[in-house]
C-alpha positions as a printed NumPy array, in Angstrom:
array([[31.604, -5.334, 13.569],
       [32.295, -2.389, 11.245],
       [29.97 ,  0.578, 10.838],
       [28.927, -0.623,  7.385],
       [28.165, -4.12 ,  8.706],
       [26.039, -2.657, 11.514],
       [24.146, -0.461,  9.059],
       [23.585, -3.377,  6.677],
       [22.142, -5.378,  9.58 ],
       [19.701, -2.56 , 10.426],
       [18.681, -2.272,  6.762],
       [18.076, -6.012,  6.444],
       [16.466, -6.804,  9.786],
       [15.27 , -3.5  , 11.273],
       [11.602, -2.562, 11.505],
       [10.2  ,  0.173,  9.279],
       [10.839,  3.593, 10.858],
       [13.003,  2.034, 13.576],
       [15.276,  4.667, 15.134],
       [18.717,  3.351, 16.149],
       [21.007,  5.618, 18.206],
       [24.584,  6.099, 16.974],
       [26.894,  5.045, 19.799],
       [28.959,  7.927, 21.169],
       [26.923, 10.591, 19.347],
       [23.872, 11.578, 21.392],
       [21.209, 13.075, 19.14 ],
       [22.266, 11.239, 15.979],
       [20.112,  8.309, 14.889],
       [19.898,  5.957, 11.921],
       [16.312,  5.391, 10.737],
       [15.103,  2.618,  8.457],
       [12.73 ,  4.011,  5.819],
       [10.373,  1.429,  4.303],
       [10.311,  0.496,  0.644],
       [ 7.823,  2.367, -1.528],
       [ 6.748,  2.044, -5.144],
       [10.013,  1.817, -7.085],
       [12.358,  2.539, -4.166],
       [13.783, -0.186, -1.925],
       [14.038,  0.223,  1.852],
       [16.846,  2.608,  2.793],
       [18.576,  4.201,  5.765],
       [18.4  ,  7.862,  6.782],
       [20.151,  9.93 ,  9.421],
       [18.021, 11.826, 11.903],
       [19.499, 14.631, 13.98 ],
       [17.317, 15.154, 17.021],
       [18.498, 16.61 , 20.363],
       [18.135, 14.271, 23.333],
       [17.069, 14.976, 26.895],
       [18.755, 13.882, 30.112],
       [17.197, 10.435, 29.693],
       [18.758, 10.005, 26.228],
       [15.383, 10.078, 24.47 ],
       [14.79 , 12.446, 21.524],
       [13.217, 15.757, 22.535],
       [11.266, 16.206, 19.292],
       [ 8.868, 13.833, 17.578],
       [10.947, 14.122, 14.387],
       [14.308, 15.718, 13.881],
       [16.231, 16.833, 10.832],
       [16.3  , 13.972,  8.288],
       [19.281, 13.613,  5.956],
       [19.829, 11.157,  3.108],
       [23.093, 12.387,  1.547],
       [26.266, 14.3  ,  2.319],
       [25.075, 16.978, -0.145],
       [21.972, 17.543,  2.001],
       [24.209, 17.832,  5.078],
       [26.347, 20.473,  3.356],
       [23.24 , 22.415,  2.331],
       [21.945, 22.434,  5.918],
       [25.376, 23.432,  7.248],
       [25.299, 26.489,  4.999],
       [21.758, 27.356,  6.072],
       [22.496, 26.896,  9.778],
       [25.575, 29.109,  9.562],
       [23.626, 31.965,  7.917],
       [23.998, 35.005, 10.187],
       [20.382, 36.078,  9.649],
       [19.046, 32.802, 11.059],
       [19.908, 33.789, 14.633],
       [18.409, 37.261, 14.133],
       [15.166, 35.771, 12.827],
       [14.947, 33.262, 15.693],
       [15.54 , 35.962, 18.314],
       [12.802, 38.098, 16.746],
       [10.436, 35.117, 16.687],
       [11.106, 34.49 , 20.386],
       [10.102, 38.094, 21.11 ],
       [ 6.972, 37.96 , 18.944],
       [ 5.634, 34.546, 19.993],
       [ 3.408, 34.446, 23.056],
       [ 5.051, 33.172, 26.214],
       [ 4.189, 29.599, 27.152],
       [ 2.531, 29.065, 30.493],
       [ 2.502, 25.893, 32.518],
       [-0.923, 24.377, 33.224],
       [-0.723, 25.447, 36.889],
       [-0.095, 29.092, 35.979],
       [-3.265, 29.287, 33.879],
       [-5.513, 28.325, 36.801],
       [-7.109, 31.021, 38.884],
       [-7.8  , 30.56 , 42.576]])
């Protein structure tokens, strides 16, 4: 079965918001978006890192509908300032503590 045939099958018979992993590409999923008002049901790509168990690590990842959107995000993700801002945010944000660490004995 070709990629297009597989995608057509998901579009026709998949459940609304069903997330289907892309074989050989951990963290890339195809999602069926339901029909709404004047728009028929369609497929999206979700990029969401996976854990050791293969399950997505975030509730929702980056959603893409077109190659143009992908190119826009590529440009944004390659911006040199992005890493600087994230490093500064890591320094400013409070450190997370595990539930056990917050208990006093």
